[in-house]
N, C-alpha and C positions, 0 to 999 in steps of 0.2 A: 436482415429484415428491413422492409420499407414501410413505415407507418403511413396511413392515408389521412387526408383531411376531409372529414365527414364523408367517408366512403370513396373519395377520389385518391388514387395512388399518387404519392408525391415522388416523382422520379426526377433526378437532376437533369437539367438541360445538357445535351451533348455539346461538349466544347473540345478545343484542341488539347486542353489539359485535363480532360475527364479521366484519363488513366491514373491520375494522382488522387482519386477520390478516397482511397484507403491504402496508404503506403507505409509499411512497417509501423502501423499504429498511428500514423499521422493522417488525420481526416480533414478533407477539404478540397475544393477545386478553384479557390480564388487565385488571382494572378500573383499576389504577394506570397502566398504559400507555395505556389508552383516554383517561384524563384528560389525559395529556401530549399525545396526538394531537389532542384537541379544542382544547387551548390553542394548539397549532401552527396549526390551521385558523383560529382566531380572529385570530391576530396576523399571519398570512402576508399578509393583504390590506393591511396598514398598512406604514409605514416606521419604526415605533417601534423603538428599540434594545432588544435582548433579552439577558438574562444567563442562561446555562444553567449550572446547578450539578449536581454529582453525583460519585460516586466514580470513580476510574480504571477504565476499561474498560466503563463503562455505555452508551457510545454517544452522547456529547455532540455529536460532529461529525456523526453521522447526523441528529440533531435539527436542527442548524444547516442542513444541506443540505436537509432536508425543508421548513424554513421558506422557504428560497430557491425551491425547486422548486414549492411550492404557491402562490407569490405572483405578482404581476404582473411581477416582475423575473426570472422564470425563464429568459428568453432572454438575459439580460445576464450578465456575469462573476460567478463565485463564487470569491473569492480567500481562501486559507487562510494564516494566519501563526501559527506556533507560537512564542509569545513566550519560552518556556523553552529553545528549541533554538538561538536566535540570540544571540551574545554581546551584552551591553548596549551596547558601544561601536559595534556595527553595526546595532542594531535601529532607531535613529532613521532612518538612511539607508534601511534596508529598507522602513520604513513610509511615509516621506514623500518619498524620493528626494533627489537632490542635483544641483547644476549643476557643470559642469567647473571644476576648481580650488578646489572648496569645502574640500578637505582634501588632504593628501599622498596621492597615488595616485588621486585623482579625475580621470581623464584624459578623461572624457566625461560628458555629461548622462545621468542615469539616472532613469527613472520609479520612484516608490515603489509599494508595494502598494495604497495608497489610490487613486492615479490609475489603476492597472491595474483596480481594481474599480469605477471610476466608472460610475454608472448601475445597478450591481448590488449585491452584498453582500460585505462583508469579514468574515471569521471570525477573531477574535482568540482563539486557544486559549491556555490557561494564563495568563490575564490577571493572575493573582495574583502572578506572578513579575516583573512589570514594575517597573523602578526608579522612584524618586520624581521625577526630572527628566522622564522620559518620560511619567509619569502626568500631570504638569502640561500637557504639550504635547498629549496625547490629550484631556484635558478641554477645552482650547481648540478642538480640532477638532470635538468633539461640540457645543460651544456655538455656534461661529461657522460651522460647515460649510465650512471652508476649511483648507488646509494650507500650511505654510512649508517648501518644500524647502531642504535645507542649502545655504547660499551664495546663495540666490535673493533678489532685491530686492523681489519682489512675492509676495503670497499667491495661491494658486490655489483657486478655488471648486470644491467637489466635491458630488456627489449620491450618497452611498453609505449603504446600510443597514449598521449595525454590529451584529454578533452576537458576544458574548464568552462565554467558558466558563472554568470553573475547578473544580478538585477541592478547593480550599481554602475555608475559612470567611472570606469577605471581611469580614463584620461584625467578626470577631475581629481581623483584620488592621487594620481601621479603629480598633478600640479600642486596639490596641497601637501605633498611629502608623505602621504600615508601609504602609498603603494610604490614599489620600486620600478623605476622606468625601464631598467634592463629586463626585469621579469615581465613587465607588460608586453614589451616587444617580442620576447621569447614565446609568450602565450598567444599573441595576436598574429600568428602566422597566417591562419585562415579564419577570418572573422565571419560569423553567421549571426545575423540579427533576426530574432523571431518576432514577427509582428504581433501587436496586441489584437485582441478579438474585435475591437471597434474598427480596425482597419481591414477586417476580413468578414464583414457581415454576410457575404454570400455563402460562407461556409456554415452558417448557423443551422439551416435545414438538415444538412448531412450530419453535423455534430449532434443535433437533437435526436435524429434517427439512431445514431450510434449509441448514445447514452440511454435512450429509452430501451433499446434491445438489451443492453448490458444490465440495467437495473431491474427491468421486468423479469429477466431470467433469474437474477439473484433473489427477487421477491416471490418467485413462483407465480407471476401474473402474466396475463396475455393482453398486451396493449396493442390495439390494431389501428387506432386513429387519433388524430388531434382535432380538437374543436377549431372551427374557423377563427382566425384572429390570434391564435397562440404564437405562430411564427412572427407575425407583425409586431406583437408586443415584445418578443425577445429581441427582434432586430432594432427596436427603438431604444433599447437600454444601452448605457455607455460601457458596461462591463469592466469596472475597475479591477475586479478579481480575475478577469479574462476567462479562459476555457475552464479553469478550476471552478470558478463561481457558477458558470453555466451548468456544469455537471451537477453541482449541489442543488441548483434549482430544479433540474430534471429529475434527480433522484427523489427529491421531496415530492414532486408532482406525481411520480409513479407510486410512491408509498401512499399518498393521500387519495389516489384514484380508486373508486369503488368498482366501476365497470371496466369496459375495454377501451374507453375513450378518455383521453386527458382533456379536461375542461379548463377554461380560462381561470376559474376561481381556485384551481389547484396550483396554478403557475404563479407562485408568490415570490416577488423579488424584493430583497431587503432595501427599502427606500432610505434607510438611515445611512447606508454606505455611500459616501460621496465619491465622485470621480477622482482617480489618482492625480495628485498634484506633484509637479516636479519643482523642487526648491531651486532658487537661484544659486549658482555655484559660488558666489562670493558677494562682498559688498562693494566691489569695484565696478563702477558704472560701465566702463568700456568692456570689461570681461563679460558682464551680463548681457550687454547688447550683442556682442559677437556670439555668445553662446545661444541666445534666442534666435539670431539669424541662422546659424548653422543647423540648429535643431529643426527649425521651421522648413528649411530647404531639404534636409534629410527626410522629413516626414512626407513632403510633397513628392519627392522622388520615389519613395517606397510605394506611394499610392498611384503612381503613374506608369504607363507603358513606355512613354517617350519623354525626353527632356522638354519638348515643345509643350506637351500636356502639363508637365510640372510647372513650367513658367506660367501657363494660363491659370493654374490653381493658385499660384503665388501672386497673380496680378501684376507680373512684370514681363519684360520682353525676354526673348530667347537670348539676346545679347547680354542683358543684365544678369541672367542666370549663369551664363558662361563666366562673367566677372566674379560672381560669388563662388563658383566652383574652383576658379583659379585662386581665390583668396583663401578658401577652406579646402585645401587639396585632400585632406583626410576623408572628406565626404565621399568622393568618388572611390577611394580605396575601400571604405566601409561597404559601399553599395556596388562593388565591382561585379557581384553575382547577378545584378539586375541588368537585363539587356535593354538599355536605353538607346533610343535613336539619337543621332547627332544632327538630324535635319531640323 
């Protein structure tokens, strides 16, 4: 369905990346999103471990599912584990399973999520919340490709693709000793950074159309148009809650709409929600300065088609940008999926 603006059909402008308008549930045609989709297409044919990073609400699980659906394992299980939602005392059993009598209350054998995902993909969401002991056990699983169910006498071989996600800065957690460095590098084989909605405002019209269709169908309503100005209002917001926040706004607007046109007065955005703030990584001045430099450069590169354009956004020369990229080599590694010109 394509909603119109006061009777005029809103059809996306044809672009070279227009084929990505709706790909495995990922909606949008912006350049930064197209870069993510191209990275997904490249890695889906492999069994390499993937680490998805991005702010809350950006759609990291959608990316994980797209990796699974686009690959050879698409007909095998896709199992999700939210590491933050399961108490640490239960997470090991949840992941690796247990045998009868392994602990008080273990009255029967139980398969863990890794065995349930055997042959397919396991998605470890909020991996940054995992405790130190379990990190060590997960590292061994990634190294040996076998698991140790609680109370079992023998290890069990597995064939599982691991996709992990986090909204935390794992590099900083490694620096602070909270996250194991070896595990980080085992997870960070293929990094995918999901951009926040404020960096892909061109996708908002398509996302609105998608969410209006979904929630109108659920509500039994027929929504055919948007009042003029609705898209402009939505594109002027900072979206600290990202795509999830946008969907909530559209769902509310659909529910509150009496006729077949969504009006401006039904598009209410919570003004009390402030833009997401990123805390400084430490109290050490040099570390903070370097962190701000690297994050600013990373954001400019994500928003640019070429390094020349990124340098212009940063207000520095192309030569100065080359200096910073040599200083912070991990930036180019993180953004290797972006096709930046060296001219």
